[in-house]
PDBQT receptor file of N, H, CA, C and O in Angstrom, charges set to zero:
ATOM      1  N   UNK A   1      58.128 -40.614  13.707  1.00  0.00    +0.000 N 
ATOM      2  CA  UNK A   1      56.645 -40.419  13.515  1.00  0.00    +0.000 C 
ATOM      3  C   UNK A   1      56.249 -39.113  13.467  1.00  0.00    +0.000 C 
ATOM      4  O   UNK A   1      56.679 -38.224  14.203  1.00  0.00    +0.000 OA
ATOM      5  N   UNK A   2      55.427 -38.990  12.599  1.00  0.00    +0.000 N 
ATOM      6  H   UNK A   2      55.077 -39.712  12.001  1.00  0.00    +0.000 HD
ATOM      7  CA  UNK A   2      54.628 -37.316  12.335  1.00  0.00    +0.000 C 
ATOM      8  C   UNK A   2      53.271 -37.505  13.044  1.00  0.00    +0.000 C 
ATOM      9  O   UNK A   2      52.479 -38.434  12.883  1.00  0.00    +0.000 OA
ATOM     10  N   UNK A   3      53.170 -36.509  13.807  1.00  0.00    +0.000 N 
ATOM     11  H   UNK A   3      53.814 -35.755  13.938  1.00  0.00    +0.000 HD
ATOM     12  CA  UNK A   3      51.993 -36.191  14.430  1.00  0.00    +0.000 C 
ATOM     13  C   UNK A   3      51.104 -35.004  13.787  1.00  0.00    +0.000 C 
ATOM     14  O   UNK A   3      51.727 -34.107  13.219  1.00  0.00    +0.000 OA
ATOM     15  N   UNK A   4      49.966 -34.945  13.824  1.00  0.00    +0.000 N 
ATOM     16  H   UNK A   4      49.460 -35.674  14.285  1.00  0.00    +0.000 HD
ATOM     17  CA  UNK A   4      49.206 -33.485  13.399  1.00  0.00    +0.000 C 
ATOM     18  C   UNK A   4      48.482 -33.204  14.623  1.00  0.00    +0.000 C 
ATOM     19  O   UNK A   4      47.861 -34.108  15.182  1.00  0.00    +0.000 OA
ATOM     20  N   UNK A   5      48.513 -31.953  15.112  1.00  0.00    +0.000 N 
ATOM     21  H   UNK A   5      49.018 -31.219  14.657  1.00  0.00    +0.000 HD
ATOM     22  CA  UNK A   5      47.711 -31.187  15.880  1.00  0.00    +0.000 C 
ATOM     23  C   UNK A   5      47.237 -29.928  15.419  1.00  0.00    +0.000 C 
ATOM     24  O   UNK A   5      47.820 -28.904  15.062  1.00  0.00    +0.000 OA
ATOM     25  N   UNK A   6      45.695 -30.342  15.538  1.00  0.00    +0.000 N 
ATOM     26  H   UNK A   6      45.222 -31.174  15.828  1.00  0.00    +0.000 HD
ATOM     27  CA  UNK A   6      44.577 -29.183  14.993  1.00  0.00    +0.000 C 
ATOM     28  C   UNK A   6      43.667 -29.005  15.890  1.00  0.00    +0.000 C 
ATOM     29  O   UNK A   6      43.384 -29.986  16.577  1.00  0.00    +0.000 OA
ATOM     30  N   UNK A   7      43.002 -27.806  16.124  1.00  0.00    +0.000 N 
ATOM     31  H   UNK A   7      43.232 -27.008  15.566  1.00  0.00    +0.000 HD
ATOM     32  CA  UNK A   7      42.026 -27.529  16.558  1.00  0.00    +0.000 C 
ATOM     33  C   UNK A   7      40.714 -27.840  15.881  1.00  0.00    +0.000 C 
ATOM     34  O   UNK A   7      40.675 -28.252  14.722  1.00  0.00    +0.000 OA
ATOM     35  N   UNK A   8      39.574 -27.625  16.664  1.00  0.00    +0.000 N 
ATOM     36  H   UNK A   8      39.606 -27.290  17.605  1.00  0.00    +0.000 HD
ATOM     37  CA  UNK A   8      38.383 -27.825  16.071  1.00  0.00    +0.000 C 
ATOM     38  C   UNK A   8      37.990 -26.958  14.988  1.00  0.00    +0.000 C 
ATOM     39  O   UNK A   8      37.054 -27.371  14.304  1.00  0.00    +0.000 OA
ATOM     40  N   UNK A   9      38.497 -25.852  14.685  1.00  0.00    +0.000 N 
ATOM     41  H   UNK A   9      39.258 -25.517  15.241  1.00  0.00    +0.000 HD
ATOM     42  CA  UNK A   9      38.029 -25.001  13.698  1.00  0.00    +0.000 C 
ATOM     43  C   UNK A   9      38.451 -25.460  12.244  1.00  0.00    +0.000 C 
ATOM     44  O   UNK A   9      37.915 -25.142  11.183  1.00  0.00    +0.000 OA
ATOM     45  N   UNK A  10      39.776 -26.463  12.495  1.00  0.00    +0.000 N 
ATOM     46  H   UNK A  10      40.211 -26.722  13.358  1.00  0.00    +0.000 HD
ATOM     47  CA  UNK A  10      39.886 -27.158  11.306  1.00  0.00    +0.000 C 
ATOM     48  C   UNK A  10      38.930 -28.218  10.625  1.00  0.00    +0.000 C 
ATOM     49  O   UNK A  10      39.207 -28.728   9.539  1.00  0.00    +0.000 OA
ATOM     50  N   UNK A  11      37.592 -28.561  11.461  1.00  0.00    +0.000 N 
ATOM     51  H   UNK A  11      37.366 -28.146  12.343  1.00  0.00    +0.000 HD
ATOM     52  CA  UNK A  11      36.544 -29.482  10.828  1.00  0.00    +0.000 C 
ATOM     53  C   UNK A  11      37.054 -30.826  10.479  1.00  0.00    +0.000 C 
ATOM     54  O   UNK A  11      36.430 -31.650   9.811  1.00  0.00    +0.000 OA
ATOM     55  N   UNK A  12      38.157 -30.975  10.947  1.00  0.00    +0.000 N 
ATOM     56  H   UNK A  12      38.664 -30.305  11.490  1.00  0.00    +0.000 HD
ATOM     57  CA  UNK A  12      38.466 -32.650  10.880  1.00  0.00    +0.000 C 
ATOM     58  C   UNK A  12      37.812 -33.598  12.096  1.00  0.00    +0.000 C 
ATOM     59  O   UNK A  12      38.089 -33.475  13.290  1.00  0.00    +0.000 OA
ATOM     60  N   UNK A  13      37.041 -34.402  11.620  1.00  0.00    +0.000 N 
ATOM     61  H   UNK A  13      36.817 -34.502  10.651  1.00  0.00    +0.000 HD
ATOM     62  CA  UNK A  13      36.613 -35.027  12.574  1.00  0.00    +0.000 C 
ATOM     63  C   UNK A  13      37.337 -35.746  13.573  1.00  0.00    +0.000 C 
ATOM     64  O   UNK A  13      38.502 -36.022  13.289  1.00  0.00    +0.000 OA
ATOM     65  N   UNK A  14      36.824 -36.167  14.861  1.00  0.00    +0.000 N 
ATOM     66  H   UNK A  14      35.878 -35.943  15.092  1.00  0.00    +0.000 HD
ATOM     67  CA  UNK A  14      37.434 -37.010  15.945  1.00  0.00    +0.000 C 
ATOM     68  C   UNK A  14      38.056 -38.363  15.517  1.00  0.00    +0.000 C 
ATOM     69  O   UNK A  14      37.353 -39.362  15.363  1.00  0.00    +0.000 OA
ATOM     70  N   UNK A  15      39.474 -38.364  15.319  1.00  0.00    +0.000 N 
ATOM     71  H   UNK A  15      40.045 -37.553  15.444  1.00  0.00    +0.000 HD
ATOM     72  CA  UNK A  15      39.411 -39.762  15.196  1.00  0.00    +0.000 C 
ATOM     73  C   UNK A  15      40.105 -40.586  16.168  1.00  0.00    +0.000 C 
ATOM     74  O   UNK A  15      40.625 -39.940  17.078  1.00  0.00    +0.000 OA
ATOM     75  N   UNK A  16      40.272 -42.053  16.219  1.00  0.00    +0.000 N 
ATOM     76  H   UNK A  16      39.849 -42.577  15.480  1.00  0.00    +0.000 HD
ATOM     77  CA  UNK A  16      41.222 -42.754  16.926  1.00  0.00    +0.000 C 
ATOM     78  C   UNK A  16      42.756 -42.970  16.588  1.00  0.00    +0.000 C 
ATOM     79  O   UNK A  16      43.463 -43.882  17.018  1.00  0.00    +0.000 OA
ATOM     80  N   UNK A  17      43.070 -42.103  15.864  1.00  0.00    +0.000 N 
ATOM     81  H   UNK A  17      42.497 -41.362  15.515  1.00  0.00    +0.000 HD
ATOM     82  CA  UNK A  17      44.342 -42.176  14.985  1.00  0.00    +0.000 C 
ATOM     83  C   UNK A  17      45.331 -41.343  16.376  1.00  0.00    +0.000 C 
ATOM     84  O   UNK A  17      45.214 -40.420  17.182  1.00  0.00    +0.000 OA
ATOM     85  N   UNK A  18      46.295 -42.387  15.969  1.00  0.00    +0.000 N 
ATOM     86  H   UNK A  18      46.390 -43.137  15.314  1.00  0.00    +0.000 HD
ATOM     87  CA  UNK A  18      47.567 -41.935  16.824  1.00  0.00    +0.000 C 
ATOM     88  C   UNK A  18      48.278 -40.749  16.307  1.00  0.00    +0.000 C 
ATOM     89  O   UNK A  18      48.931 -40.034  17.068  1.00  0.00    +0.000 OA
ATOM     90  N   UNK A  19      48.172 -40.496  14.963  1.00  0.00    +0.000 N 
ATOM     91  H   UNK A  19      47.643 -41.077  14.345  1.00  0.00    +0.000 HD
ATOM     92  CA  UNK A  19      48.891 -39.404  14.188  1.00  0.00    +0.000 C 
ATOM     93  C   UNK A  19      47.897 -38.262  14.237  1.00  0.00    +0.000 C 
ATOM     94  O   UNK A  19      48.411 -37.228  13.808  1.00  0.00    +0.000 OA
ATOM     95  N   UNK A  20      46.950 -38.152  14.527  1.00  0.00    +0.000 N 
ATOM     96  H   UNK A  20      46.533 -38.991  14.876  1.00  0.00    +0.000 HD
ATOM     97  CA  UNK A  20      46.107 -36.896  14.376  1.00  0.00    +0.000 C 
ATOM     98  C   UNK A  20      45.262 -36.585  15.851  1.00  0.00    +0.000 C 
ATOM     99  O   UNK A  20      44.525 -37.480  16.266  1.00  0.00    +0.000 OA
ATOM    100  N   UNK A  21      45.353 -35.604  16.449  1.00  0.00    +0.000 N 
ATOM    101  H   UNK A  21      45.952 -34.878  16.113  1.00  0.00    +0.000 HD
ATOM    102  CA  UNK A  21      45.296 -35.088  17.681  1.00  0.00    +0.000 C 
ATOM    103  C   UNK A  21      44.264 -33.958  17.591  1.00  0.00    +0.000 C 
ATOM    104  O   UNK A  21      44.731 -32.924  17.114  1.00  0.00    +0.000 OA
ATOM    105  N   UNK A  22      43.090 -33.916  17.905  1.00  0.00    +0.000 N 
ATOM    106  H   UNK A  22      42.710 -34.756  18.292  1.00  0.00    +0.000 HD
ATOM    107  CA  UNK A  22      42.168 -32.617  17.593  1.00  0.00    +0.000 C 
ATOM    108  C   UNK A  22      41.796 -32.096  19.081  1.00  0.00    +0.000 C 
ATOM    109  O   UNK A  22      41.120 -32.746  19.879  1.00  0.00    +0.000 OA
ATOM    110  N   UNK A  23      42.346 -30.828  19.320  1.00  0.00    +0.000 N 
ATOM    111  H   UNK A  23      42.895 -30.300  18.672  1.00  0.00    +0.000 HD
ATOM    112  CA  UNK A  23      41.838 -30.054  20.536  1.00  0.00    +0.000 C 
ATOM    113  C   UNK A  23      41.077 -29.085  20.192  1.00  0.00    +0.000 C 
ATOM    114  O   UNK A  23      41.127 -28.322  19.227  1.00  0.00    +0.000 OA
ATOM    115  N   UNK A  24      40.130 -29.199  21.346  1.00  0.00    +0.000 N 
ATOM    116  H   UNK A  24      40.090 -29.818  22.130  1.00  0.00    +0.000 HD
ATOM    117  CA  UNK A  24      38.704 -28.437  21.159  1.00  0.00    +0.000 C 
ATOM    118  C   UNK A  24      38.964 -26.709  21.663  1.00  0.00    +0.000 C 
ATOM    119  O   UNK A  24      39.742 -26.443  22.579  1.00  0.00    +0.000 OA
ATOM    120  N   UNK A  25      38.327 -25.826  21.046  1.00  0.00    +0.000 N 
ATOM    121  H   UNK A  25      37.695 -26.041  20.301  1.00  0.00    +0.000 HD
ATOM    122  CA  UNK A  25      38.699 -24.315  21.110  1.00  0.00    +0.000 C 
ATOM    123  C   UNK A  25      37.892 -24.006  22.485  1.00  0.00    +0.000 C 
ATOM    124  O   UNK A  25      37.189 -24.842  23.053  1.00  0.00    +0.000 OA
ATOM    125  N   UNK A  26      38.026 -23.155  22.771  1.00  0.00    +0.000 N 
ATOM    126  H   UNK A  26      38.596 -22.475  22.309  1.00  0.00    +0.000 HD
ATOM    127  CA  UNK A  26      37.542 -22.246  23.833  1.00  0.00    +0.000 C 
ATOM    128  C   UNK A  26      36.555 -21.241  23.213  1.00  0.00    +0.000 C 
ATOM    129  O   UNK A  26      37.070 -20.352  22.535  1.00  0.00    +0.000 OA
ATOM    130  N   UNK A  27      35.520 -21.245  23.312  1.00  0.00    +0.000 N 
ATOM    131  H   UNK A  27      35.102 -21.968  23.863  1.00  0.00    +0.000 HD
ATOM    132  CA  UNK A  27      34.464 -20.113  22.666  1.00  0.00    +0.000 C 
ATOM    133  C   UNK A  27      33.745 -19.284  23.601  1.00  0.00    +0.000 C 
ATOM    134  O   UNK A  27      33.052 -19.807  24.473  1.00  0.00    +0.000 OA
ATOM    135  N   UNK A  28      33.868 -17.862  23.478  1.00  0.00    +0.000 N 
ATOM    136  H   UNK A  28      34.432 -17.437  22.770  1.00  0.00    +0.000 HD
ATOM    137  CA  UNK A  28      33.178 -17.078  24.380  1.00  0.00    +0.000 C 
ATOM    138  C   UNK A  28      32.086 -16.356  23.400  1.00  0.00    +0.000 C 
ATOM    139  O   UNK A  28      32.366 -15.797  22.339  1.00  0.00    +0.000 OA
ATOM    140  N   UNK A  29      30.904 -16.473  23.923  1.00  0.00    +0.000 N 
ATOM    141  H   UNK A  29      30.677 -16.927  24.785  1.00  0.00    +0.000 HD
ATOM    142  CA  UNK A  29      30.128 -16.126  23.270  1.00  0.00    +0.000 C 
ATOM    143  C   UNK A  29      28.931 -15.835  24.240  1.00  0.00    +0.000 C 
ATOM    144  O   UNK A  29      28.816 -16.555  25.232  1.00  0.00    +0.000 OA
ATOM    145  N   UNK A  30      27.891 -14.662  23.982  1.00  0.00    +0.000 N 
ATOM    146  H   UNK A  30      27.984 -14.077  23.176  1.00  0.00    +0.000 HD
ATOM    147  CA  UNK A  30      26.792 -14.472  25.031  1.00  0.00    +0.000 C 
ATOM    148  C   UNK A  30      27.266 -14.376  26.710  1.00  0.00    +0.000 C 
ATOM    149  O   UNK A  30      26.576 -14.665  27.688  1.00  0.00    +0.000 OA
ATOM    150  N   UNK A  31      28.411 -13.966  26.682  1.00  0.00    +0.000 N 
ATOM    151  H   UNK A  31      28.971 -13.732  25.887  1.00  0.00    +0.000 HD
ATOM    152  CA  UNK A  31      29.148 -13.405  27.989  1.00  0.00    +0.000 C 
ATOM    153  C   UNK A  31      29.290 -14.869  28.899  1.00  0.00    +0.000 C 
ATOM    154  O   UNK A  31      29.254 -14.926  30.128  1.00  0.00    +0.000 OA
ATOM    155  N   UNK A  32      29.433 -15.852  28.106  1.00  0.00    +0.000 N 
ATOM    156  H   UNK A  32      29.462 -15.806  27.108  1.00  0.00    +0.000 HD
ATOM    157  CA  UNK A  32      29.905 -17.274  28.705  1.00  0.00    +0.000 C 
ATOM    158  C   UNK A  32      30.878 -17.856  27.983  1.00  0.00    +0.000 C 
ATOM    159  O   UNK A  32      31.040 -17.535  26.805  1.00  0.00    +0.000 OA
ATOM    160  N   UNK A  33      31.659 -18.792  28.596  1.00  0.00    +0.000 N 
ATOM    161  H   UNK A  33      31.527 -19.052  29.552  1.00  0.00    +0.000 HD
ATOM    162  CA  UNK A  33      32.822 -19.871  27.893  1.00  0.00    +0.000 C 
ATOM    163  C   UNK A  33      32.276 -21.322  27.668  1.00  0.00    +0.000 C 
ATOM    164  O   UNK A  33      31.718 -22.057  28.482  1.00  0.00    +0.000 OA
ATOM    165  N   UNK A  34      32.513 -21.494  26.647  1.00  0.00    +0.000 N 
ATOM    166  H   UNK A  34      32.966 -20.896  25.985  1.00  0.00    +0.000 HD
ATOM    167  CA  UNK A  34      32.194 -22.917  26.236  1.00  0.00    +0.000 C 
ATOM    168  C   UNK A  34      33.617 -23.698  25.481  1.00  0.00    +0.000 C 
ATOM    169  O   UNK A  34      34.579 -23.036  25.092  1.00  0.00    +0.000 OA
ATOM    170  N   UNK A  35      33.562 -24.729  25.401  1.00  0.00    +0.000 N 
ATOM    171  H   UNK A  35      32.780 -25.267  25.716  1.00  0.00    +0.000 HD
ATOM    172  CA  UNK A  35      34.557 -25.692  24.912  1.00  0.00    +0.000 C 
ATOM    173  C   UNK A  35      33.732 -26.327  23.676  1.00  0.00    +0.000 C 
ATOM    174  O   UNK A  35      32.596 -26.794  23.764  1.00  0.00    +0.000 OA
ATOM    175  N   UNK A  36      34.492 -26.257  22.549  1.00  0.00    +0.000 N 
ATOM    176  H   UNK A  36      35.415 -25.877  22.477  1.00  0.00    +0.000 HD
ATOM    177  CA  UNK A  36      33.725 -26.634  21.339  1.00  0.00    +0.000 C 
ATOM    178  C   UNK A  36      33.639 -28.147  21.071  1.00  0.00    +0.000 C 
ATOM    179  O   UNK A  36      34.653 -28.734  20.694  1.00  0.00    +0.000 OA
ATOM    180  N   UNK A  37      32.493 -28.801  21.243  1.00  0.00    +0.000 N 
ATOM    181  H   UNK A  37      31.669 -28.323  21.549  1.00  0.00    +0.000 HD
ATOM    182  CA  UNK A  37      32.085 -29.977  20.976  1.00  0.00    +0.000 C 
ATOM    183  C   UNK A  37      32.013 -30.785  22.472  1.00  0.00    +0.000 C 
ATOM    184  O   UNK A  37      31.568 -31.929  22.561  1.00  0.00    +0.000 OA
ATOM    185  N   UNK A  38      32.449 -30.118  23.465  1.00  0.00    +0.000 N 
ATOM    186  H   UNK A  38      32.810 -29.188  23.393  1.00  0.00    +0.000 HD
ATOM    187  CA  UNK A  38      32.305 -30.813  24.709  1.00  0.00    +0.000 C 
ATOM    188  C   UNK A  38      31.192 -30.156  25.393  1.00  0.00    +0.000 C 
ATOM    189  O   UNK A  38      30.189 -30.815  25.666  1.00  0.00    +0.000 OA
ATOM    190  N   UNK A  39      31.318 -28.311  25.841  1.00  0.00    +0.000 N 
ATOM    191  H   UNK A  39      32.133 -27.776  25.620  1.00  0.00    +0.000 HD
ATOM    192  CA  UNK A  39      30.001 -27.720  26.446  1.00  0.00    +0.000 C 
ATOM    193  C   UNK A  39      29.138 -27.127  25.423  1.00  0.00    +0.000 C 
ATOM    194  O   UNK A  39      28.159 -26.437  25.709  1.00  0.00    +0.000 OA
ATOM    195  N   UNK A  40      29.491 -27.389  24.279  1.00  0.00    +0.000 N 
ATOM    196  H   UNK A  40      30.286 -27.950  24.046  1.00  0.00    +0.000 HD
ATOM    197  CA  UNK A  40      29.034 -26.481  22.833  1.00  0.00    +0.000 C 
ATOM    198  C   UNK A  40      28.615 -27.242  21.580  1.00  0.00    +0.000 C 
ATOM    199  O   UNK A  40      29.572 -27.581  20.883  1.00  0.00    +0.000 OA
ATOM    200  N   UNK A  41      27.611 -27.533  21.205  1.00  0.00    +0.000 N 
ATOM    201  H   UNK A  41      26.834 -27.258  21.771  1.00  0.00    +0.000 HD
ATOM    202  CA  UNK A  41      27.651 -28.192  19.818  1.00  0.00    +0.000 C 
ATOM    203  C   UNK A  41      27.508 -27.502  18.871  1.00  0.00    +0.000 C 
ATOM    204  O   UNK A  41      27.507 -26.299  19.132  1.00  0.00    +0.000 OA
ATOM    205  N   UNK A  42      27.324 -27.893  17.380  1.00  0.00    +0.000 N 
ATOM    206  H   UNK A  42      27.325 -28.870  17.167  1.00  0.00    +0.000 HD
ATOM    207  CA  UNK A  42      27.446 -26.771  16.503  1.00  0.00    +0.000 C 
ATOM    208  C   UNK A  42      25.863 -26.112  16.287  1.00  0.00    +0.000 C 
ATOM    209  O   UNK A  42      25.718 -24.962  15.872  1.00  0.00    +0.000 OA
ATOM    210  N   UNK A  43      24.717 -26.997  16.623  1.00  0.00    +0.000 N 
ATOM    211  H   UNK A  43      24.835 -27.932  16.960  1.00  0.00    +0.000 HD
ATOM    212  CA  UNK A  43      23.549 -26.330  16.925  1.00  0.00    +0.000 C 
ATOM    213  C   UNK A  43      23.535 -25.472  17.633  1.00  0.00    +0.000 C 
ATOM    214  O   UNK A  43      23.165 -24.369  17.232  1.00  0.00    +0.000 OA
ATOM    215  N   UNK A  44      23.935 -25.674  18.944  1.00  0.00    +0.000 N 
ATOM    216  H   UNK A  44      24.235 -26.570  19.270  1.00  0.00    +0.000 HD
ATOM    217  CA  UNK A  44      23.640 -24.470  19.817  1.00  0.00    +0.000 C 
ATOM    218  C   UNK A  44      24.574 -23.177  19.429  1.00  0.00    +0.000 C 
ATOM    219  O   UNK A  44      24.089 -22.054  19.290  1.00  0.00    +0.000 OA
ATOM    220  N   UNK A  45      25.810 -23.432  19.288  1.00  0.00    +0.000 N 
ATOM    221  H   UNK A  45      26.204 -24.344  19.401  1.00  0.00    +0.000 HD
ATOM    222  CA  UNK A  45      26.668 -22.404  18.472  1.00  0.00    +0.000 C 
ATOM    223  C   UNK A  45      25.868 -21.310  17.541  1.00  0.00    +0.000 C 
ATOM    224  O   UNK A  45      25.758 -20.087  17.630  1.00  0.00    +0.000 OA
ATOM    225  N   UNK A  46      25.323 -22.341  16.549  1.00  0.00    +0.000 N 
ATOM    226  H   UNK A  46      25.412 -23.334  16.477  1.00  0.00    +0.000 HD
ATOM    227  CA  UNK A  46      24.706 -21.666  15.566  1.00  0.00    +0.000 C 
ATOM    228  C   UNK A  46      23.320 -20.728  15.952  1.00  0.00    +0.000 C 
ATOM    229  O   UNK A  46      22.930 -19.711  15.378  1.00  0.00    +0.000 OA
ATOM    230  N   UNK A  47      22.837 -21.296  16.898  1.00  0.00    +0.000 N 
ATOM    231  H   UNK A  47      23.155 -22.122  17.364  1.00  0.00    +0.000 HD
ATOM    232  CA  UNK A  47      21.639 -20.743  17.447  1.00  0.00    +0.000 C 
ATOM    233  C   UNK A  47      21.838 -19.029  17.991  1.00  0.00    +0.000 C 
ATOM    234  O   UNK A  47      21.319 -17.958  17.677  1.00  0.00    +0.000 OA
ATOM    235  N   UNK A  48      23.156 -19.592  19.217  1.00  0.00    +0.000 N 
ATOM    236  H   UNK A  48      23.577 -20.463  19.471  1.00  0.00    +0.000 HD
ATOM    237  CA  UNK A  48      23.619 -18.127  19.651  1.00  0.00    +0.000 C 
ATOM    238  C   UNK A  48      24.421 -17.294  18.649  1.00  0.00    +0.000 C 
ATOM    239  O   UNK A  48      24.548 -16.097  18.908  1.00  0.00    +0.000 OA
ATOM    240  N   UNK A  49      24.935 -17.746  17.623  1.00  0.00    +0.000 N 
ATOM    241  H   UNK A  49      24.832 -18.718  17.413  1.00  0.00    +0.000 HD
ATOM    242  CA  UNK A  49      25.550 -16.721  16.565  1.00  0.00    +0.000 C 
ATOM    243  C   UNK A  49      24.249 -15.598  16.224  1.00  0.00    +0.000 C 
ATOM    244  O   UNK A  49      24.331 -14.370  16.204  1.00  0.00    +0.000 OA
ATOM    245  N   UNK A  50      23.219 -16.328  16.006  1.00  0.00    +0.000 N 
ATOM    246  H   UNK A  50      23.152 -17.326  16.022  1.00  0.00    +0.000 HD
ATOM    247  CA  UNK A  50      21.995 -15.785  15.357  1.00  0.00    +0.000 C 
ATOM    248  C   UNK A  50      21.500 -14.694  16.308  1.00  0.00    +0.000 C 
ATOM    249  O   UNK A  50      21.412 -13.524  15.936  1.00  0.00    +0.000 OA
ATOM    250  N   UNK A  51      21.158 -15.119  17.619  1.00  0.00    +0.000 N 
ATOM    251  H   UNK A  51      21.229 -16.070  17.922  1.00  0.00    +0.000 HD
ATOM    252  CA  UNK A  51      20.526 -14.653  18.425  1.00  0.00    +0.000 C 
ATOM    253  C   UNK A  51      21.457 -13.249  19.280  1.00  0.00    +0.000 C 
ATOM    254  O   UNK A  51      21.004 -12.208  19.755  1.00  0.00    +0.000 OA
ATOM    255  N   UNK A  52      22.543 -13.635  19.233  1.00  0.00    +0.000 N 
ATOM    256  H   UNK A  52      22.911 -14.481  18.847  1.00  0.00    +0.000 HD
ATOM    257  CA  UNK A  52      23.658 -12.712  20.066  1.00  0.00    +0.000 C 
ATOM    258  C   UNK A  52      23.766 -11.592  18.943  1.00  0.00    +0.000 C 
ATOM    259  O   UNK A  52      23.509 -11.703  17.744  1.00  0.00    +0.000 OA
ATOM    260  N   UNK A  53      24.278 -10.327  19.748  1.00  0.00    +0.000 N 
ATOM    261  H   UNK A  53      24.487 -10.236  20.722  1.00  0.00    +0.000 HD
ATOM    262  CA  UNK A  53      24.499  -9.319  19.105  1.00  0.00    +0.000 C 
ATOM    263  C   UNK A  53      26.419  -9.157  19.131  1.00  0.00    +0.000 C 
ATOM    264  O   UNK A  53      27.205  -8.465  18.484  1.00  0.00    +0.000 OA
ATOM    265  N   UNK A  54      26.556 -10.023  20.055  1.00  0.00    +0.000 N 
ATOM    266  H   UNK A  54      25.918 -10.585  20.581  1.00  0.00    +0.000 HD
ATOM    267  CA  UNK A  54      28.106 -10.098  20.216  1.00  0.00    +0.000 C 
ATOM    268  C   UNK A  54      28.761 -10.925  19.147  1.00  0.00    +0.000 C 
ATOM    269  O   UNK A  54      28.039 -11.821  18.712  1.00  0.00    +0.000 OA
ATOM    270  N   UNK A  55      29.885 -10.839  18.656  1.00  0.00    +0.000 N 
ATOM    271  H   UNK A  55      30.472 -10.111  19.010  1.00  0.00    +0.000 HD
ATOM    272  CA  UNK A  55      30.686 -11.502  18.129  1.00  0.00    +0.000 C 
ATOM    273  C   UNK A  55      31.316 -12.767  18.828  1.00  0.00    +0.000 C 
ATOM    274  O   UNK A  55      31.768 -12.546  19.951  1.00  0.00    +0.000 OA
ATOM    275  N   UNK A  56      31.406 -13.880  18.416  1.00  0.00    +0.000 N 
ATOM    276  H   UNK A  56      31.038 -14.059  17.504  1.00  0.00    +0.000 HD
ATOM    277  CA  UNK A  56      32.303 -15.004  19.238  1.00  0.00    +0.000 C 
ATOM    278  C   UNK A  56      33.510 -14.732  19.241  1.00  0.00    +0.000 C 
ATOM    279  O   UNK A  56      33.931 -14.103  18.270  1.00  0.00    +0.000 OA
ATOM    280  N   UNK A  57      34.397 -15.090  20.254  1.00  0.00    +0.000 N 
ATOM    281  H   UNK A  57      34.054 -15.601  21.042  1.00  0.00    +0.000 HD
ATOM    282  CA  UNK A  57      35.754 -14.993  20.427  1.00  0.00    +0.000 C 
ATOM    283  C   UNK A  57      36.532 -16.407  20.688  1.00  0.00    +0.000 C 
ATOM    284  O   UNK A  57      36.044 -17.181  21.512  1.00  0.00    +0.000 OA
ATOM    285  N   UNK A  58      37.520 -16.695  20.122  1.00  0.00    +0.000 N 
ATOM    286  H   UNK A  58      37.917 -16.066  19.452  1.00  0.00    +0.000 HD
ATOM    287  CA  UNK A  58      37.784 -18.040  20.222  1.00  0.00    +0.000 C 
ATOM    288  C   UNK A  58      39.499 -17.552  21.051  1.00  0.00    +0.000 C 
ATOM    289  O   UNK A  58      40.083 -16.472  20.969  1.00  0.00    +0.000 OA
ATOM    290  N   UNK A  59      39.877 -18.698  21.731  1.00  0.00    +0.000 N 
ATOM    291  H   UNK A  59      39.402 -19.576  21.797  1.00  0.00    +0.000 HD
ATOM    292  CA  UNK A  59      41.349 -18.378  22.514  1.00  0.00    +0.000 C 
ATOM    293  C   UNK A  59      42.112 -19.928  22.076  1.00  0.00    +0.000 C 
ATOM    294  O   UNK A  59      43.261 -20.175  22.442  1.00  0.00    +0.000 OA
TER     295      UNK A  59
């Protein structure tokens, strides 16, 4: 069996497939750490991106 492991930066939607596992990225922005799609949604991320002078970092 072949399985695909991707992170949320791939923009593959979360699926219930046994063959695709989407792992959330850790995002550091505005002196805080967030988990993509768990503690930070896309709208919040883009609002912070516009209002912050810091560039976000991922790991």
